C-alpha positions in Angstrom: -21.4 28.3 -37.0 -17.8 29.2 -36.0 -18.9 30.6 -32.7 -20.9 27.4 -31.9 -18.0 25.2 -32.7 -15.7 27.3 -30.5 -18.1 27.0 -27.6 -18.3 23.3 -28.2 -14.5 23.0 -28.1 -14.3 25.1 -25.0 -17.1 23.0 -23.4 -15.1 19.8 -24.1 -11.9 21.3 -22.7 -13.7 22.4 -19.6 -15.3 19.0 -19.1 -11.8 17.3 -19.5 -10.3 19.7 -16.9 -13.1 19.0 -14.4 -12.6 15.2 -14.9 -8.9 15.6 -14.4 -9.4 17.6 -11.2 -11.8 15.1 -9.8 -9.4 12.2 -10.5 -6.5 14.1 -8.8 -8.7 14.7 -5.7 -9.6 11.0 -5.5 -8.0 8.7 -3.0 -4.8 9.8 -1.3 -2.1 7.8 0.2 -3.3 8.4 3.7 -7.0 7.6 2.8 -6.0 4.2 1.3 -4.4 3.1 4.6 -7.6 4.2 6.5 -9.8 2.4 3.9 -7.6 -0.7 4.3 -8.3 -0.8 8.0 -12.0 -0.2 7.4 -12.1 -3.1 5.0 -10.5 -5.4 7.6 -12.9 -4.4 10.3 -15.8 -4.8 7.8 -14.5 -8.3 7.0 -14.3 -7.3 3.3 -11.3 -9.4 2.2 -11.8 -8.4 -1.5 -11.6 -4.7 -0.7 -8.5 -5.2 1.5 -6.8 -7.0 -1.3 -7.9 -4.5 -3.9 -6.4 -1.7 -1.8 -3.1 -3.5 -1.6 -0.1 -3.5 -3.9 0.8 -6.8 -5.6 3.6 -7.5 -3.2 1.2 -7.0 -0.2 -1.9 -8.9 -1.5 -0.9 -12.2 0.2 -0.5 -10.5 3.6 -3.7 -8.5 3.1 -5.5 -11.8 2.6 -3.9 -13.2 5.8 -4.9 -10.0 7.7 -8.5 -10.3 6.3 -8.7 -14.0 7.4 -7.7 -13.0 10.9 -10.3 -10.3 11.1 -12.9 -12.5 9.5 -13.0 -14.9 12.4 -12.9 -12.3 15.2 -15.2 -9.4 16.0 -13.3 -6.2 15.5 -13.7 -2.5 15.8 -11.7 0.6 14.7 -11.4 3.4 17.2 -10.5 6.9 16.3 -8.5 5.9 13.2 -6.9 8.9 11.5 -4.0 8.7 9.0 -1.8 11.4 7.4 1.1 11.5 5.0 4.4 11.4 6.9 7.1 11.6 4.2 8.6 9.5 1.5 10.9 6.5 1.2 12.1 5.9 -2.3 9.0 5.3 -4.5 6.8 4.9 -1.4 4.8 7.5 0.5 4.9 7.0 4.2 1.7 7.3 6.2 1.3 7.5 10.0 -1.9 6.8 11.8 -3.4 7.2 15.2 -6.1 5.2 16.7 -6.4 1.5 17.2 -8.0 -1.7 16.0 -9.6 -3.9 18.7 -10.0 -7.6 18.1 -12.1 -9.8 20.4 -10.5 -13.3 20.8 -13.2 -15.2 22.7 -13.8 -12.3 25.1 -10.2 -11.3 25.4 -9.6 -7.9 23.8 -6.4 -7.4 21.8 -5.6 -3.8 20.8 -3.5 -2.9 17.8 -2.1 0.6 18.2 -1.8 2.0 14.7 0.8 4.6 15.8 3.3 1.8 16.4 4.0 1.5 12.6 4.6 3.6 9.6 2.7 2.4 6.6 4.1 2.3 3.1 1.8 3.3 0.1 2.8 3.1 -3.5 1.3 4.1 -6.8 0.4 0.9 -8.8 -1.8 1.0 -11.9 -2.4 4.7 -11.4 -3.9 4.1 -7.9 -2.5 4.4 -4.4 -2.0 0.9 -2.8 -1.2 -0.1 0.8 2.1 -1.9 0.6 3.1 -2.8 4.1 4.7 -1.1 7.0 8.0 -0.5 8.7 
């Protein structure tokens, strides 16, 4: 009986370690920025807002409204961590978003800005740019 209870405890500890590792391998600061852009292009305002920090939610909704009325595509979007700024992680991206305003293409070069990502509620959240 002692051996069985030891194995049970070890099994529980192993399961907890696996869950902890999976959570730490979840979304990263850079992937949240990429996911934010994907949500905009997909016209998914709820997802864009959910990926945003509280302070950025209003701007995320404005961004989503802009993308909702215009066809848009994302081209070669790749993001990576670029440093830290206080409590924020900085993310740089390459690629572009292309919006179609009644046949006139407007390109947004993602490399023109450095994006700020913060931990909020235990999750990485897009929180603006500089």
